[in-house]
C-alpha positions in Angstrom: -1.5 11.3 14.4 0.3 10.9 10.6 3.6 11.8 10.1 4.8 13.3 6.5 8.3 12.9 5.6 9.9 14.0 3.0 13.5 12.6 1.5 16.3 15.2 0.9 16.6 14.0 -3.0 13.0 15.7 -3.6 11.3 18.8 -3.6 7.2 18.4 -2.5 5.3 20.7 -4.9 2.4 21.0 -2.9 1.3 21.7 0.8 2.0 18.9 3.4 -1.3 19.4 5.0 -3.1 18.3 2.0 -1.5 14.9 1.8 -2.1 14.9 5.6 -6.2 15.8 5.2 -6.3 13.0 2.4 -4.4 10.7 5.1 -6.9 11.4 8.2 -10.1 10.9 6.4 -8.9 8.0 5.0 -8.4 6.7 8.5 -11.8 7.7 9.7 -13.0 5.9 6.3 -11.1 2.8 7.2 -12.1 2.6 11.0 -8.8 3.0 12.3 -8.1 3.5 15.8 -8.1 7.0 17.0 -4.8 6.8 19.0 -2.9 5.4 15.8 0.1 6.7 14.0 1.3 6.0 11.0 4.2 7.6 8.6 4.1 8.6 5.0 7.3 9.1 2.9 8.0 11.1 -0.4 11.4 9.7 -1.9 12.9 9.3 -5.1 12.6 6.2 -8.3 15.4 4.8 -6.3 14.7 4.6 -3.0 11.1 2.6 -4.0 13.1 0.7 -6.7 15.2 -0.3 -3.5 12.6 -1.6 -1.3 10.4 -3.3 -4.1 13.4 -5.5 -4.9 14.3 -6.3 -1.2 10.8 -6.7 0.2 8.8 -7.9 -2.7 11.6 -9.1 -5.0 10.4 -7.1 -8.0 13.8 -5.1 -9.2 11.5 -2.4 -10.7 10.3 0.5 -9.3 6.7 1.6 -8.5 4.0 4.1 -7.5 3.5 3.3 -4.1 4.7 0.8 -1.6 2.8 0.3 2.2 4.8 -1.7 4.7 2.3 -2.6 7.8 3.2 -3.2 11.5 -0.1 -2.4 13.8 2.5 -2.9 16.6 1.5 -0.9 19.5 3.3 1.8 21.1 4.8 0.8 24.4 5.0 4.3 25.3 2.0 6.2 24.4 -0.1 3.1 23.4 -1.0 4.2 20.0 -1.5 1.7 16.9 1.3 2.3 14.9 -0.5 0.9 11.5 2.5 0.4 9.4 5.0 3.0 6.4 3.7 4.3 2.9 6.4 4.9 0.7 5.4 7.2 -2.7 7.2 7.9 -5.4 7.5 11.3 -6.5 8.5 10.5 -9.8 5.9 7.9 -10.6 2.9 10.2 -9.0 4.2 13.3 -12.1 4.1 9.9 -14.3 0.5 8.9 -13.1 -0.5 12.6 -13.0 0.5 13.1 -16.2 -0.9 9.6 -17.8 -4.0 10.4 -16.4 -4.4 14.5 -17.4 -4.7 15.4 -13.6 -3.0 17.4 -11.7 0.0 16.1 -9.5 -1.8 16.9 -6.5 -4.5 14.5 -7.1 -2.4 11.8 -7.7 -0.7 12.1 -4.8 -3.6 12.4 -2.7 -4.4 9.3 -4.3 -1.3 7.4 -3.7 -2.2 8.2 -0.3 -5.2 7.0 0.4 -4.1 3.6 -1.6 -1.4 2.9 1.1 -3.6 3.6 4.0 -5.5 1.6 2.4 -3.2 -1.5 2.1 -2.1 -0.3 6.1 -6.2 -1.1 7.2 -6.1 -4.5 5.4 -8.1 -3.5 2.4 -6.2 -5.4 -0.6 -7.5 -5.6 -4.7 -6.3 -9.5 -5.2 -9.5 -10.5 -6.2 -12.3 -9.0 -7.9 -14.8 -9.0 -4.9 -11.8 -7.4 -2.7 -10.6 -4.7 -5.2 -14.5 -3.9 -5.6 -14.5 -3.2 -1.9 -10.9 -1.1 -1.9 -12.1 0.7 -5.3 -15.8 2.0 -3.4 -13.9 3.4 -0.2 -11.1 4.6 -2.5 -13.4 6.5 -4.4 -15.6 7.4 -1.6 -13.0 9.4 0.2 -11.8 11.0 -3.2 -14.9 12.3 -3.7 -14.9 13.6 -0.3 -11.8 15.4 -1.0 -13.4 17.0 -4.4 -11.1 14.2 -6.9 -13.1 12.5 -9.4 -10.5 10.1 -11.1 -11.4 7.0 -13.3 -9.7 3.8 -12.8 -8.0 4.4 -9.8 -6.9 0.6 -8.5 
């Protein structure tokens, strides 16, 4: 199950169902266990800057952060994959820079963040190529065509 929270400091300009659909396709493409949970938080730049500084020791904001958990819920027995936190302001900047709708950028960030929860990364060329292929396939399923998405 995908939990989507929007911090009170931002107003989400797209329907939550669009982002949940992108999340569900990503879970399916990444072969996530059927009974798995994750949370997506849409916040402001200050939140991402705080988290980036606290957990990565980088004192600036970023567009998306992933916090893998992979813990089993003792009650439901569902695997909690972790949290994806997205900066709405950085998503808007990315959409403007890329010349595409904010909705597309937010879906890209949801996909990217969840792929990190599922173990994908882009630290070397082989990993980047693999992650980018999966990401592009999911975007294609959503009818989104973006270039240079990593």
